[in-house]
VMD Tcl script that draws the C-alpha trace (Angstrom):
set ca {
  {0.00 0.00 0.00}
  {1.43 3.35 -1.00}
  {1.73 6.00 1.70}
  {2.33 9.10 -0.43}
  {1.65 10.30 -3.91}
  {3.13 13.34 -5.57}
  {0.60 16.08 -6.16}
  {-0.14 16.86 -9.81}
  {0.91 20.52 -9.54}
  {2.39 20.60 -6.06}
  {5.99 21.64 -5.41}
  {8.41 18.74 -5.83}
  {9.42 18.82 -2.17}
  {5.85 18.35 -0.95}
  {3.72 15.27 -1.06}
  {0.13 14.37 -0.35}
  {-0.61 11.56 2.04}
  {-2.96 9.05 0.43}
  {-4.41 5.57 0.71}
  {-4.25 3.32 -2.34}
  {-4.54 -0.27 -3.40}
  {-1.43 -2.03 -4.63}
  {-0.62 -1.32 -8.26}
  {-1.10 -4.95 -9.29}
  {-4.65 -5.14 -7.89}
  {-7.63 -5.06 -10.25}
  {-11.16 -5.11 -8.85}
  {-13.97 -6.64 -10.88}
  {-17.39 -5.21 -9.97}
  {-20.57 -7.07 -10.91}
  {-23.87 -5.24 -11.59}
  {-25.54 -4.29 -8.33}
  {-28.93 -5.51 -7.17}
  {-31.88 -3.16 -7.26}
  {-32.87 -3.38 -3.59}
  {-31.40 -0.82 -1.12}
  {-30.02 1.17 -4.02}
  {-27.72 -1.71 -4.84}
  {-25.05 -0.77 -2.28}
  {-23.69 -3.05 0.43}
  {-20.63 -3.13 2.69}
  {-18.91 -5.34 0.10}
  {-18.60 -2.33 -2.18}
  {-16.47 -0.50 0.40}
  {-12.84 -1.52 0.98}
  {-11.12 -0.77 4.29}
  {-8.11 0.62 2.46}
  {-10.18 3.02 0.37}
  {-10.62 5.82 2.88}
  {-9.02 9.11 3.83}
  {-5.57 8.61 5.39}
  {-5.28 9.03 9.15}
  {-4.60 12.61 10.11}
  {-6.37 14.09 7.07}
  {-8.88 16.89 7.59}
  {-12.14 15.32 6.37}
  {-13.95 18.63 6.70}
  {-11.89 20.18 3.93}
  {-12.81 17.51 1.43}
  {-11.11 14.74 -0.51}
  {-9.67 13.77 -3.88}
  {-10.15 10.38 -5.55}
  {-8.24 9.14 -8.59}
  {-8.77 5.81 -10.35}
  {-8.71 3.93 -13.63}
  {-11.77 2.13 -14.96}
  {-12.68 -0.10 -17.87}
  {-16.44 -0.26 -18.36}
  {-19.00 -0.10 -21.11}
  {-21.21 2.07 -18.91}
  {-22.36 2.83 -15.36}
  {-19.18 3.04 -13.27}
  {-20.28 4.39 -9.87}
  {-18.11 5.88 -7.12}
  {-19.65 6.49 -3.68}
  {-18.28 8.97 -1.11}
  {-19.66 8.15 2.34}
  {-18.94 9.20 5.94}
  {-19.18 5.54 7.01}
  {-18.14 2.12 5.75}
  {-21.49 1.73 4.00}
  {-23.97 3.66 1.92}
  {-25.74 6.12 4.21}
  {-28.92 7.60 2.75}
  {-28.86 11.39 2.76}
  {-25.14 11.62 3.51}
  {-23.49 9.75 0.62}
  {-22.54 11.19 -2.75}
  {-22.71 8.94 -5.83}
  {-20.89 9.74 -9.06}
  {-22.23 7.78 -12.04}
  {-19.78 7.77 -14.96}
  {-21.43 6.62 -18.19}
  {-25.03 6.58 -16.96}
  {-27.99 6.27 -19.32}
  {-26.18 4.16 -21.89}
  {-22.89 6.05 -21.52}
  {-24.60 9.27 -22.55}
  {-24.50 11.10 -19.20}
  {-22.51 11.59 -16.02}
  {-24.67 12.04 -12.91}
  {-23.53 13.64 -9.63}
  {-26.10 12.89 -6.94}
  {-26.89 12.90 -3.23}
  {-30.13 11.22 -2.25}
  {-31.96 13.19 0.44}
  {-34.45 10.36 0.88}
  {-35.88 7.58 -1.26}
  {-37.93 10.04 -3.33}
  {-35.81 13.21 -3.44}
  {-32.26 13.90 -4.49}
  {-29.88 16.76 -5.15}
  {-28.24 15.96 -8.47}
  {-27.03 17.20 -11.81}
  {-26.84 15.28 -15.11}
  {-24.21 16.23 -17.68}
  {-24.17 14.84 -21.24}
  {-20.87 13.04 -21.81}
  {-19.28 9.89 -23.21}
  {-16.71 8.86 -20.63}
  {-16.62 5.03 -20.53}
  {-14.63 2.71 -22.78}
  {-15.11 -1.05 -22.70}
  {-11.68 -1.99 -24.07}
  {-9.41 0.75 -22.68}
  {-8.44 1.95 -19.22}
  {-9.73 5.48 -18.62}
  {-8.42 7.80 -15.88}
  {-11.04 9.52 -13.70}
  {-10.82 12.01 -10.86}
  {-13.30 13.29 -8.26}
  {-12.93 16.35 -6.02}
  {-15.18 17.27 -3.08}
  {-14.27 20.66 -1.64}
  {-16.20 23.54 -0.04}
  {-19.50 21.74 -0.58}
  {-18.92 21.39 -4.34}
  {-18.55 18.00 -5.99}
  {-16.75 17.91 -9.34}
  {-15.70 15.06 -11.62}
  {-13.58 14.76 -14.73}
  {-11.41 12.62 -16.97}
  {-7.63 12.43 -17.11}
  {-4.60 12.05 -14.88}
  {-4.60 15.64 -13.56}
  {-7.47 16.65 -11.21}
  {-9.10 19.84 -12.42}
  {-8.52 19.17 -16.13}
  {-11.21 17.97 -18.59}
  {-14.01 18.74 -16.14}
  {-17.28 16.91 -16.82}
  {-19.46 18.87 -14.40}
  {-19.97 20.28 -10.90}
  {-22.68 19.73 -8.27}
  {-23.10 22.67 -5.87}
  {-24.22 21.32 -2.49}
  {-22.90 24.18 -0.34}
  {-26.02 24.42 1.81}
  {-25.72 20.84 3.02}
  {-22.00 21.34 3.61}
  {-22.71 24.23 5.96}
  {-25.50 22.46 7.86}
  {-24.01 18.99 8.25}
  {-22.13 17.98 11.40}
  {-18.43 17.20 11.42}
  {-18.97 13.44 11.80}
  {-20.89 13.42 8.51}
  {-17.89 14.48 6.45}
  {-17.12 11.86 3.81}
  {-14.18 9.54 4.50}
  {-14.83 6.24 2.67}
  {-14.93 5.38 -1.03}
  {-17.15 2.67 -2.54}
  {-16.96 1.10 -6.00}
  {-20.17 0.07 -7.76}
  {-21.76 -0.92 -11.05}
  {-25.19 0.58 -11.67}
  {-25.86 -1.19 -14.99}
  {-29.36 -2.61 -14.63}
  {-30.16 -3.67 -18.18}
  {-30.46 -7.27 -19.24}
  {-27.12 -7.14 -21.03}
  {-25.27 -5.58 -18.08}
  {-21.63 -6.61 -17.80}
  {-18.94 -6.56 -15.12}
  {-16.53 -3.65 -15.01}
  {-12.91 -3.33 -13.83}
  {-11.25 -0.77 -11.57}
  {-7.59 -0.37 -10.64}
  {-5.10 2.15 -9.22}
  {-7.62 3.72 -6.82}
  {-6.11 6.47 -4.68}
  {-7.83 8.48 -1.92}
  {-6.25 11.63 -0.46}
  {-7.16 14.85 1.24}
  {-7.01 18.33 -0.26}
  {-3.33 19.29 -0.74}
  {-2.15 21.89 1.78}
  {-1.21 24.35 -0.98}
  {-4.85 24.35 -2.14}
  {-6.66 25.19 1.09}
  {-9.02 27.47 -0.83}
  {-9.77 24.77 -3.35}
  {-8.18 22.98 -6.27}
  {-8.68 25.16 -9.36}
  {-10.85 23.78 -12.14}
  {-10.18 24.42 -15.80}
  {-13.21 26.44 -16.88}
  {-11.78 27.81 -20.13}
  {-14.63 27.82 -22.59}
  {-17.01 26.38 -20.00}
  {-17.56 22.73 -19.25}
  {-18.03 21.29 -22.72}
  {-19.10 17.85 -23.84}
  {-16.43 15.36 -22.75}
  {-15.87 12.43 -25.10}
  {-13.08 10.05 -24.11}
  {-12.63 8.97 -27.74}
  {-11.36 12.48 -28.47}
  {-8.95 12.35 -25.54}
  {-7.01 9.33 -26.72}
  {-9.04 6.70 -24.91}
  {-10.93 3.88 -26.58}
  {-11.56 3.95 -30.30}
  {-13.56 6.17 -32.59}
  {-14.43 3.22 -34.84}
  {-12.87 4.77 -37.91}
  {-13.85 1.68 -39.90}
  {-17.28 3.25 -40.34}
  {-16.06 6.66 -41.54}
  {-16.08 5.76 -45.25}
  {-19.33 3.82 -45.24}
  {-21.88 6.61 -45.44}
  {-22.92 6.07 -41.80}
  {-21.60 8.54 -39.18}
  {-19.70 6.93 -36.32}
  {-20.29 7.64 -32.64}
  {-17.68 10.40 -32.42}
  {-19.19 12.28 -35.36}
  {-22.70 12.00 -33.93}
  {-21.55 13.17 -30.50}
  {-19.67 16.10 -32.02}
  {-22.81 17.17 -33.88}
  {-24.82 16.78 -30.67}
  {-22.37 19.01 -28.78}
  {-22.57 21.71 -31.46}
  {-26.35 21.74 -31.26}
  {-26.22 21.85 -27.43}
  {-23.97 24.88 -27.59}
  {-26.40 26.63 -29.94}
  {-29.34 25.84 -27.66}
  {-27.46 27.16 -24.63}
  {-26.54 30.35 -26.49}
  {-30.18 30.92 -27.48}
  {-31.29 30.46 -23.86}
  {-28.77 33.05 -22.66}
  {-29.69 35.46 -25.45}
  {-33.40 35.44 -24.66}
  {-33.00 35.08 -20.88}
  {-34.85 31.79 -20.57}
  {-34.00 28.73 -18.53}
  {-31.77 26.27 -20.35}
  {-33.01 22.70 -20.42}
  {-30.72 19.93 -21.57}
  {-32.11 18.64 -24.90}
  {-32.29 14.97 -25.80}
  {-30.01 13.61 -28.49}
  {-32.89 12.81 -30.86}
  {-33.85 16.50 -30.87}
  {-30.95 17.09 -33.28}
  {-29.99 13.67 -34.65}
  {-31.97 11.19 -36.68}
  {-34.05 9.11 -34.33}
  {-32.46 5.79 -35.32}
  {-28.97 7.20 -34.78}
  {-29.88 8.76 -31.43}
  {-31.41 5.49 -30.30}
  {-28.23 3.63 -31.23}
  {-26.19 6.07 -29.15}
  {-28.46 5.57 -26.14}
  {-28.39 1.79 -26.53}
  {-24.57 1.81 -26.38}
  {-24.38 -1.69 -27.90}
  {-21.54 -4.10 -27.34}
  {-19.11 -4.09 -30.21}
  {-18.90 -7.16 -32.39}
  {-15.60 -8.51 -33.61}
  {-13.83 -7.01 -36.60}
  {-12.84 -9.32 -39.44}
  {-10.29 -6.86 -40.78}
  {-9.55 -8.71 -44.05}
  {-11.48 -9.11 -47.27}
  {-12.10 -12.86 -47.38}
  {-13.54 -12.53 -50.91}
  {-10.43 -11.05 -52.50}
  {-8.46 -13.14 -55.00}
  {-5.51 -13.47 -52.63}
  {-7.59 -14.63 -49.68}
  {-9.55 -17.09 -51.82}
  {-6.30 -18.62 -53.05}
  {-5.02 -18.89 -49.49}
  {-8.22 -20.62 -48.43}
  {-7.95 -23.05 -51.36}
  {-4.35 -23.87 -50.44}
  {-5.34 -24.53 -46.84}
  {-8.15 -26.79 -47.97}
  {-5.81 -28.82 -50.19}
  {-3.24 -29.08 -47.43}
  {-5.76 -30.29 -44.87}
  {-7.22 -32.77 -47.39}
  {-3.78 -34.17 -48.07}
  {-3.09 -34.51 -44.34}
  {-6.39 -36.34 -43.93}
  {-5.57 -38.74 -46.74}
  {-2.19 -39.47 -45.19}
  {-3.83 -40.10 -41.85}
  {-6.15 -42.66 -43.40}
  {-3.40 -44.23 -45.49}
  {-4.84 -43.04 -48.81}
  {-2.14 -40.67 -49.96}
  {-0.75 -40.80 -53.46}
  {2.08 -43.16 -52.51}
  {-0.08 -45.62 -50.59}
  {-3.51 -47.18 -50.62}
  {-4.72 -50.40 -52.17}
  {-6.38 -48.81 -55.20}
  {-9.84 -50.17 -54.31}
  {-11.52 -46.78 -54.27}
  {-14.89 -48.21 -55.33}
  {-14.89 -50.73 -52.50}
  {-13.90 -48.01 -50.05}
  {-16.77 -45.86 -51.30}
  {-19.22 -48.72 -50.86}
  {-17.97 -49.32 -47.35}
  {-18.34 -45.62 -46.57}
  {-21.88 -45.61 -47.97}
  {-22.78 -48.62 -45.86}
  {-21.56 -46.85 -42.75}
  {-23.69 -43.72 -43.30}
  {-26.00 -43.06 -40.39}
  {-29.51 -42.68 -41.78}
  {-30.55 -40.40 -38.91}
  {-27.54 -38.14 -39.39}
  {-28.18 -37.97 -43.14}
  {-31.79 -37.05 -42.50}
  {-30.74 -34.31 -40.10}
  {-28.42 -32.96 -42.77}
  {-31.16 -32.75 -45.37}
  {-33.29 -30.69 -43.00}
  {-30.62 -27.98 -43.10}
  {-30.70 -27.64 -46.88}
  {-31.34 -24.06 -48.07}
  {-34.90 -22.99 -48.73}
  {-36.05 -23.03 -52.37}
  {-35.56 -19.60 -53.91}
  {-39.11 -19.68 -55.29}
  {-40.36 -19.01 -51.76}
  {-38.95 -15.47 -51.97}
  {-42.04 -14.49 -54.01}
  {-44.62 -15.89 -51.59}
  {-47.03 -13.23 -50.29}
  {-45.19 -10.56 -52.28}
  {-48.35 -8.71 -53.33}
  {-49.64 -8.45 -49.78}
  {-46.44 -7.03 -48.26}
  {-44.91 -5.15 -51.19}
  {-46.25 -1.80 -50.03}
  {-44.15 -2.13 -46.89}
  {-40.95 -3.04 -48.72}
  {-38.30 -0.42 -49.46}
  {-36.04 -1.25 -52.40}
  {-32.55 -0.03 -53.18}
  {-32.29 2.71 -55.85}
  {-31.12 1.40 -59.20}
  {-27.41 1.46 -59.84}
  {-26.15 0.93 -56.28}
  {-26.25 -2.90 -56.12}
  {-25.29 -5.65 -58.54}
  {-27.58 -8.57 -59.33}
  {-25.69 -10.78 -56.89}
  {-26.31 -8.27 -54.08}
  {-22.77 -6.88 -53.93}
  {-21.99 -3.18 -53.94}
  {-21.88 -1.77 -57.48}
  {-20.39 1.64 -56.70}
  {-19.04 3.61 -53.76}
  {-20.28 6.88 -55.21}
  {-23.49 8.63 -54.23}
  {-26.41 8.87 -56.61}
  {-29.19 11.43 -56.59}
  {-32.65 10.07 -55.85}
  {-35.33 11.80 -57.93}
  {-39.10 11.76 -57.44}
  {-39.62 9.21 -60.21}
  {-37.00 6.89 -58.76}
  {-38.46 7.34 -55.26}
  {-41.76 5.81 -56.40}
  {-39.88 2.66 -57.35}
  {-38.08 2.64 -54.01}
  {-41.00 3.33 -51.67}
  {-43.82 2.15 -53.98}
  {-45.58 5.51 -53.52}
  {-46.77 4.90 -49.96}
  {-44.13 4.73 -47.25}
  {-42.69 8.19 -47.91}
  {-45.78 9.83 -46.44}
  {-46.41 7.26 -43.74}
  {-49.86 6.33 -44.95}
  {-49.80 2.71 -46.11}
  {-53.53 2.66 -46.60}
  {-53.52 5.43 -49.19}
  {-52.58 4.17 -52.64}
  {-52.79 7.67 -54.08}
  {-50.02 8.98 -51.83}
  {-47.50 9.03 -54.65}
  {-44.24 10.91 -54.62}
  {-44.33 13.94 -56.88}
  {-41.89 16.68 -57.73}
  {-43.91 19.01 -55.47}
  {-43.59 17.00 -52.26}
  {-40.19 15.39 -52.71}
  {-36.74 16.86 -52.11}
  {-33.96 15.12 -54.08}
  {-31.29 13.60 -51.88}
  {-28.00 11.81 -52.18}
  {-28.07 8.05 -51.55}
  {-25.19 5.64 -51.05}
  {-24.59 2.11 -49.81}
  {-23.75 1.47 -46.14}
  {-21.68 -1.74 -46.41}
  {-21.60 -2.27 -42.63}
  {-25.39 -2.73 -42.53}
  {-27.55 -5.59 -43.80}
  {-31.19 -4.70 -44.40}
  {-33.78 -7.41 -43.67}
  {-37.36 -7.58 -44.90}
  {-39.70 -10.45 -44.07}
  {-42.47 -11.76 -46.32}
  {-44.03 -13.61 -43.34}
  {-45.75 -10.85 -41.41}
  {-47.31 -12.79 -38.52}
  {-44.26 -14.91 -37.54}
  {-41.84 -12.00 -37.96}
  {-43.82 -9.88 -35.52}
  {-42.76 -12.35 -32.82}
  {-39.09 -12.03 -33.82}
  {-37.14 -9.66 -31.57}
  {-33.63 -8.26 -31.32}
  {-32.19 -11.31 -29.54}
  {-33.50 -13.59 -32.28}
  {-31.95 -11.52 -35.07}
  {-28.65 -11.34 -33.19}
  {-28.73 -15.12 -32.74}
  {-29.33 -15.56 -36.49}
  {-26.09 -13.66 -37.24}
  {-24.18 -14.69 -34.11}
  {-21.36 -16.45 -36.00}
  {-20.37 -13.18 -37.69}
  {-20.20 -10.74 -34.78}
  {-23.18 -8.37 -35.19}
  {-23.20 -5.24 -33.03}
  {-26.74 -3.88 -33.11}
  {-30.22 -4.35 -34.60}
  {-31.86 -1.16 -35.85}
  {-35.61 -1.67 -36.19}
  {-37.41 0.23 -38.95}
  {-40.89 -1.30 -38.81}
  {-42.99 -4.41 -38.35}
  {-41.32 -6.18 -41.25}
  {-37.89 -4.60 -41.61}
  {-34.71 -3.91 -39.68}
  {-30.99 -3.30 -40.16}
  {-28.21 -5.44 -38.69}
  {-25.04 -3.47 -37.97}
  {-21.49 -4.85 -38.04}
  {-18.17 -3.35 -37.01}
  {-16.65 -3.46 -40.48}
  {-17.79 -4.15 -44.04}
  {-15.84 -7.41 -44.24}
  {-17.85 -8.94 -41.38}
  {-21.08 -7.82 -43.03}
  {-19.98 -9.28 -46.37}
  {-19.18 -12.66 -44.78}
  {-22.57 -12.83 -43.09}
  {-24.37 -11.65 -46.22}
  {-22.76 -14.33 -48.41}
  {-23.07 -17.18 -45.90}
  {-26.70 -16.68 -44.82}
  {-28.35 -15.72 -48.11}
  {-28.61 -17.07 -51.63}
  {-28.76 -15.33 -54.96}
  {-32.16 -14.91 -56.59}
  {-32.72 -15.47 -60.32}
  {-33.02 -12.40 -62.50}
  {-35.38 -12.21 -64.29}
  {-37.73 -13.97 -61.83}
  {-39.10 -17.42 -62.60}
  {-42.12 -17.61 -64.89}
  {-45.14 -19.69 -63.89}
  {-47.96 -20.94 -66.10}
  {-51.17 -22.90 -65.65}
  {-49.85 -25.84 -67.68}
  {-46.86 -26.18 -65.41}
  {-46.65 -29.57 -63.74}
  {-46.48 -28.02 -60.32}
  {-49.53 -25.90 -61.00}
  {-51.44 -28.97 -62.10}
  {-50.58 -30.64 -58.83}
  {-51.61 -27.54 -56.92}
  {-55.04 -27.58 -58.57}
  {-55.68 -31.18 -57.51}
  {-58.03 -30.89 -54.50}
  {-56.90 -34.29 -53.26}
  {-53.27 -33.20 -53.01}
  {-52.11 -32.51 -49.47}
  {-49.96 -29.68 -50.78}
  {-52.87 -27.55 -52.04}
  {-53.29 -24.09 -50.57}
  {-56.95 -24.21 -49.48}
  {-58.85 -20.97 -50.01}
  {-62.32 -19.90 -49.01}
  {-64.90 -18.08 -51.13}
  {-63.20 -14.78 -50.39}
  {-59.84 -15.96 -51.73}
  {-58.13 -16.11 -48.35}
  {-55.24 -18.55 -48.11}
  {-55.56 -21.19 -45.39}
  {-53.01 -23.25 -43.51}
  {-50.93 -25.78 -45.47}
  {-48.79 -28.65 -44.22}
  {-45.04 -28.19 -44.20}
  {-41.99 -29.18 -42.20}
  {-40.67 -27.50 -39.06}
  {-38.31 -25.32 -41.07}
  {-41.12 -23.59 -42.91}
  {-40.53 -25.32 -46.26}
  {-43.77 -25.77 -48.14}
  {-44.19 -28.55 -50.73}
  {-43.23 -27.61 -54.28}
  {-46.83 -27.86 -55.38}
  {-47.65 -25.10 -52.91}
  {-44.77 -22.87 -53.93}
  {-46.00 -22.47 -57.50}
  {-49.44 -21.37 -56.41}
  {-48.40 -19.25 -53.42}
  {-45.83 -17.37 -55.47}
  {-48.45 -15.39 -57.40}
  {-51.42 -15.12 -55.05}
  {-53.24 -11.99 -56.15}
  {-55.65 -9.85 -54.20}
  {-58.56 -12.07 -55.20}
  {-56.60 -15.21 -54.32}
  {-56.41 -16.56 -57.88}
  {-53.11 -17.08 -59.70}
  {-52.75 -15.18 -62.95}
  {-50.60 -16.41 -65.79}
  {-49.54 -12.94 -66.91}
  {-48.60 -11.64 -63.47}
  {-45.15 -10.05 -63.49}
  {-43.17 -10.95 -60.42}
  {-40.86 -8.28 -58.98}
  {-37.26 -8.70 -60.05}
  {-35.79 -9.13 -56.57}
  {-32.51 -10.39 -57.97}
  {-32.15 -7.41 -60.28}
  {-32.77 -5.05 -57.36}
  {-29.99 -6.60 -55.27}
  {-32.17 -8.64 -52.93}
  {-31.09 -12.10 -51.78}
  {-33.17 -14.78 -50.07}
  {-32.33 -16.35 -46.73}
  {-30.92 -19.86 -46.77}
  {-32.68 -20.70 -43.53}
  {-35.56 -19.22 -41.58}
  {-35.05 -16.77 -38.72}
  {-36.06 -18.54 -35.52}
  {-37.29 -17.29 -32.15}
  {-34.84 -18.62 -29.58}
  {-36.79 -18.22 -26.33}
  {-40.25 -17.68 -24.93}
  {-41.16 -14.14 -23.92}
  {-44.16 -11.86 -23.85}
  {-43.76 -11.24 -27.58}
  {-44.05 -14.86 -28.75}
  {-43.14 -18.49 -28.42}
  {-39.87 -20.26 -28.96}
  {-39.68 -22.02 -32.33}
  {-41.54 -19.41 -34.39}
  {-39.90 -19.12 -37.82}
  {-40.01 -16.49 -40.55}
  {-38.38 -16.12 -43.95}
  {-36.52 -12.94 -44.85}
  {-35.11 -11.13 -47.85}
  {-31.87 -9.27 -47.31}
  {-29.71 -6.71 -49.09}
  {-27.03 -4.20 -48.26}
  {-28.54 -1.16 -46.55}
  {-28.51 2.37 -47.92}
  {-28.55 5.78 -46.29}
  {-32.33 5.77 -46.81}
  {-32.77 2.86 -44.40}
  {-33.10 4.97 -41.28}
  {-35.91 6.55 -39.25}
  {-35.65 10.33 -39.19}
  {-38.25 10.95 -36.49}
  {-39.39 9.24 -33.35}
  {-42.32 6.83 -33.87}
  {-45.64 8.34 -32.85}
  {-47.86 5.36 -33.67}
  {-47.67 1.71 -32.71}
  {-49.93 -0.32 -35.02}
  {-52.32 -2.96 -33.81}
  {-51.34 -6.61 -34.27}
  {-52.21 -8.08 -37.68}
  {-55.25 -10.37 -37.99}
  {-54.66 -13.88 -36.75}
  {-51.53 -12.89 -34.84}
  {-50.95 -14.46 -31.44}
  {-48.13 -14.46 -28.93}
  {-49.38 -17.62 -27.25}
  {-48.51 -20.13 -29.96}
  {-45.73 -20.94 -32.39}
  {-46.24 -19.30 -35.79}
  {-44.82 -20.61 -39.05}
  {-44.73 -19.27 -42.62}
  {-47.74 -21.39 -43.61}
  {-50.14 -19.73 -41.15}
  {-53.09 -18.04 -42.84}
  {-53.77 -14.32 -43.07}
  {-57.49 -14.45 -42.25}
  {-57.28 -14.96 -38.54}
  {-59.15 -18.28 -38.69}
  {-57.73 -21.40 -37.14}
  {-58.23 -24.58 -39.11}
  {-58.35 -28.10 -37.81}
  {-55.30 -30.17 -38.60}
  {-52.31 -31.92 -37.21}
  {-50.25 -28.72 -37.30}
  {-52.58 -26.75 -35.02}
  {-51.57 -26.22 -31.41}
  {-53.71 -27.43 -28.50}
  {-56.87 -25.41 -28.01}
  {-59.71 -25.38 -25.58}
  {-62.65 -27.59 -26.49}
  {-65.94 -25.79 -26.81}
  {-69.52 -26.89 -27.18}
  {-70.34 -27.78 -30.79}
  {-73.46 -25.68 -30.88}
  {-71.67 -22.60 -29.57}
  {-68.82 -23.06 -32.03}
  {-71.16 -23.38 -35.04}
  {-73.35 -20.47 -33.98}
  {-70.43 -18.07 -33.69}
  {-69.64 -16.44 -37.02}
  {-66.12 -15.40 -37.87}
  {-65.76 -11.77 -39.01}
  {-64.88 -11.30 -42.64}
  {-61.62 -9.50 -43.34}
  {-60.16 -7.93 -46.40}
  {-56.57 -9.07 -46.08}
  {-54.82 -6.06 -47.58}
  {-57.00 -3.54 -45.73}
  {-56.22 -5.20 -42.41}
  {-52.54 -5.41 -43.22}
  {-52.51 -1.78 -44.25}
  {-53.76 -0.83 -40.79}
  {-51.52 -3.25 -38.96}
  {-48.17 -3.26 -40.74}
  {-46.09 -0.14 -41.17}
  {-42.53 -0.51 -42.39}
  {-42.02 2.96 -43.75}
  {-39.41 5.58 -42.98}
  {-41.77 8.25 -41.66}
  {-41.53 7.47 -37.99}
  {-43.67 4.36 -37.69}
  {-42.15 1.49 -35.74}
  {-43.13 -1.20 -33.32}
  {-41.48 -0.97 -29.92}
  {-38.68 -3.50 -30.16}
}
mol new
graphics top color blue
foreach p $ca { graphics top sphere $p radius 0.5 }
foreach p [lrange $ca 0 end-1] q [lrange $ca 1 end] { graphics top cylinder $p $q radius 0.2 }
display resetview
C-alpha cells in the first residue's frame, strides 16, 4: 500500500498523504442488485478511505482507472457503508454512456443531483477519472490531472454548511449501476484516496476555459472512434456526438440570449431518431474481421489450406498418393454402408430454402418493402459503386412504392411527386444488412435477440428496427457484413421465374386431393398448409403461393418483382425465435429477404404510432410461414392445442370477414416516416 503520492501541480518537495490499493490489484465489480439502491458493505474496501490525520472537513480527492462499457459508480460516504442522505454517488457513463450524474439522495424520493451529457466510458481501454469534493462542491472529470477535462460540478454548499463534522465523507465505494439485461462486469484499478493538498486550502482550481463542454473520451485518446465506419456513409459515434455538442452549444446560447431557462435537450432533438437510439443503446461491439475474405488473394489462401488439410487427412487414413490399395470403389461402398440414416436425414433438414419461396405473399407485403435505388447494387447483391447517386421523385416511387414516404400505407394515391419530394443523395452502407420479411405474422414475434442469434457467428453489433417487417443489422466493419451476407443468403434469379397454368407443379396444386394444395375460401383467403418444421412448403404449394393476387387466384400474366435485379437475396434458412417471452413463443420461424442497406434505411423521427397486431396474430402459440392471413384457425395436425368448446356454440359463432390487404394496411407499417413497433 502506497503512503504518499506526488501532487499533480504541487511543489516537488511536498507530497500528499494518500491511501491506495497495490498497483497490481484489479477489482472486478458485478452489476448491483436493485434493492437498497444496490449498495452493500462489500462495495467499500477498508483501504479506500481518507488517510489518518487528514482533515475530512476540507474535502477529498479520488483518482482511479476504470474499464467499463457504462455505469461506473463511485460512492463517497462518511461511514463504511452507503448512508442515505449523507453519501454522494458519481455515475460515470449513466444512461447508456450518454450522461454523467452527480447525486446525493436526500431520501428515497428526493435527491440533489445534476446530469451532464458526456461519453466517458470505454469497454476496451483503461480510462483515468478524478473526483474532487471541496467547499461543498462535488466535481468530476477525466484524465490524470485533477481539475482538467471537467465533466461537471454539483453545488451542495447548503448541506456542507449544515451537516455535522462526523458526517464528512471519509470512505470510497466502487459500484456498477448497470441494470439492463445485457449488463456486464466492469474493472477498476489504481484507486487512490487523499485529502485536499495543503497548498490548495481554498480549493483545487478547475479548468473552466470555454465552459464545461461535452467530454468524449474517444477524443482524448481513450478507446476507439471506430474509424472503420467513416467511409461507409454512416456517421460513427464520435461524429454523432460532435454534432450533438454543437447543437447543445447553440441551444445554450439561445437560452442566454433570450434570458430563458436552459433545459438539456435529448439527443434525438438534433440527430436522426435511429442514430440517437443507437447512441443511447450503447451496444456491445462485435468482432472485426479486418480482411477481405472474398479477394483473390484470400480465396487462393483458403484453397491452399483446404488442399493441405485434405492431403493430411488422406495421409492419416493411409490413402495418400504413394499408398492405398487402389480399391476406391470398395472403399466408397464401405463408406456408404456406414452412413447413419438419422444423421443424413438431419443434414437434409438444413438444406437451403427453395428460392421460389422469396415471391410468396409478395403482393400483400410489397407496399411495406423499401427497395434499393437502381445502380447501387449488382444482381448478386454486392456493392456496385461507392459513389453517391441522386434520388429523384420518379426513382423514389420505385423505391417506396408511392406509400411509405408519407407514412400512410392505406392510401394508394399517396405518390411521390416533384412538389412534395426533395432530391437527396443516396449511397450504400456496407456495414449494414437490411432485412425484410415476407411472413408478417411470424416475424412480428421475432425480436432483437432472435436476429442477433441468427447472425451470431459473424459478430453483429446492433439491430436497428425500422418497422414491423424490416430492420438493419449493424457490423463493425464491411468485411464482417460481407461474410454474413454471403453465408446466410442465396442469390435470386433475374429475371424472376415464370409460372404458367400448364406447369406440372400448378397442375398438382389444382388437384383438390393433393395434401400440398393451398386451401382458399370463397373470399380468396389462403388457409393453412402442411409443411416441415423449417417452414418449407411442398413444391406444389410454392407455385401457387408465389403469385397469389388480391382475389386469391393465380394469374398467368402476373409479373413478379425482379428481386434479384434489385440486389435482394433470399435467406438460406428461416429466422427462428430462440426463447419464450411476452412477444411470442420459442420455435416461431419467418423467412426474410436481405440486401445491403442504404442511407435511406433509417428513421428520421421518433415513432408516434404503434400499429395494432395483424389479424390472426398471437403471442401464445408458435407461428410458421404457412399460417393463414385471415385470422381463422383450421383443424389439422399442425394446429396447437386449443380449448374444447360446445359444438353448438362453435357453429353459432360467425367469424368476421376480413379484407386481407385492408387489415394489413392498418396493422403493418414498415415505412421511414416514424412508424415502428417498440422493439
